C-alpha positions in Angstrom: 138.6 63.4 45.5 136.6 65.9 47.4 134.2 66.1 44.5 133.7 62.4 44.7 133.0 62.5 48.5 130.5 65.3 47.9 128.6 63.4 45.2 128.5 60.3 47.4 127.2 62.3 50.4 124.6 64.0 48.2 123.5 60.7 46.9 123.0 59.4 50.4 121.1 62.4 51.5 118.7 62.1 48.5 118.2 58.4 49.1 117.6 58.8 52.8 115.0 61.6 52.2 112.4 59.1 50.7 109.6 57.9 53.0 106.0 57.0 53.4 103.1 58.0 55.6 99.7 56.4 56.0 96.3 57.3 57.4 92.8 55.9 57.0 89.8 57.3 55.1 86.4 56.7 56.7 83.7 55.9 54.2 80.0 56.1 55.1 76.6 56.4 53.5 73.0 56.8 54.8 70.3 55.0 53.0 66.9 56.8 53.3 63.4 55.4 52.9 62.3 56.2 49.4 59.0 55.3 47.7 57.0 56.0 44.6 53.5 55.2 43.6 51.9 54.9 40.1 48.4 54.0 38.9 46.6 52.8 35.9 43.2 54.4 35.1 40.1 53.0 36.6 38.1 53.0 33.4 34.6 51.5 33.5 33.0 50.0 30.4 30.0 51.7 28.9 27.1 51.9 31.3 23.5 51.6 30.3 21.3 53.9 32.4 19.0 51.8 34.6 21.0 48.6 34.1 20.0 45.8 36.5 23.5 44.5 37.2 26.5 46.3 38.7 29.3 47.4 36.3 32.8 46.4 37.4 36.3 47.2 36.4 39.8 47.1 38.0 42.9 49.3 38.2 46.4 48.7 39.5 48.2 50.8 42.1 52.0 50.0 42.1 54.4 50.9 44.9 58.2 50.9 44.8 60.0 51.3 48.1 63.4 50.7 49.6 63.7 47.2 51.0 62.2 46.9 54.4 60.2 50.1 54.2 56.7 49.7 55.6 54.0 51.7 53.8 50.3 52.3 53.6 48.2 53.3 50.6 45.0 55.3 51.2 42.5 56.9 48.8 40.5 60.1 49.3 36.7 60.4 48.5 37.3 62.0 45.1 37.1 65.5 43.6 33.4 65.5 42.8 31.3 67.7 45.2 29.2 65.5 47.5 31.5 62.4 47.2 31.9 60.3 50.3 33.4 57.0 51.0 29.9 55.5 51.3 29.5 56.3 47.6 32.0 58.2 45.5 30.6 60.2 42.6 31.7 61.0 39.1 30.6 64.3 37.6 29.2 64.7 34.1 31.8 66.7 32.1 29.3 69.3 30.8 26.6 69.3 33.6 27.9 69.8 37.1 24.6 68.7 38.6 24.7 65.2 36.9 26.6 62.6 38.8 27.2 58.8 38.5 27.8 56.8 41.7 30.6 54.3 42.1 33.1 53.0 44.6 36.6 51.5 44.9 37.3 48.4 46.9 40.4 46.6 48.1 39.0 43.1 47.7 37.5 41.3 44.7 34.2 40.7 46.5 33.8 44.5 46.6 32.9 44.6 50.3 35.8 46.6 51.7 35.9 50.2 50.6 39.4 51.4 49.9 39.8 54.8 51.5 41.6 56.3 54.5 41.1 53.5 57.1 38.7 55.6 59.2 35.3 54.3 60.2 34.3 51.3 58.1 36.9 52.0 55.3 40.2 50.3 54.7 43.7 51.0 53.4 46.3 48.6 52.1 49.7 48.0 53.6 53.0 46.4 52.5 56.7 46.4 52.8 59.1 47.5 50.2 61.2 44.9 48.4 63.4 47.3 46.4 63.2 50.2 44.0 63.2 47.8 41.1 60.6 45.3 42.6 57.0 46.5 42.3 54.4 45.7 45.0 51.1 45.8 43.1 47.6 46.2 44.4 44.4 45.8 42.5 41.7 48.5 42.9 38.3 47.0 42.3 35.8 49.5 40.9 32.0 49.1 40.9 29.1 51.2 39.6 25.9 50.1 41.3 22.9 49.0 39.1 19.7 51.0 38.6 21.2 54.5 38.3 19.1 56.7 36.0 21.6 59.1 34.5 22.0 61.3 31.5 24.2 60.1 28.7 27.7 61.5 28.3 31.1 61.2 29.9 31.6 61.3 33.7 34.9 61.7 35.5 36.4 62.0 39.0 39.9 62.3 40.4 41.1 60.2 43.3 44.1 61.3 45.3 46.3 58.3 46.2 48.3 58.8 49.3 51.4 56.7 50.0 52.6 57.0 53.6 55.9 55.5 54.6 
């Protein structure tokens, strides 16, 4: 009988020992502004030295930013010595002294030089719509007519600065 009482008492102790406890887990995240910028080449068609009409082309500058992120895109004068926003210059690949003038504009009429926004130059601005939604801008290139230059390949490198 005592064994039966001991088993019953142990059973009650074990059953009575089960319980629960609760607490809360705080979950948080910080979303940061994030942007990327990509470009397509600004490749002019063949230029005839001394041509009487300007030679035009376009390029695309694409921006991806977190939704609601305000941004500005500016361009520098270029890597060729003597380049300025008034007229950027491409340099002949084999003759450093030979250059070919051109410029980049933010409008199709080619009246607003796309640069750093200082003086009479302009930048472009926008607001991010998501890292999978591109905001695209067209860069309008123009080489003025009447340039008497040596044949060959001319290049320049423009630094695109995305500020956000």
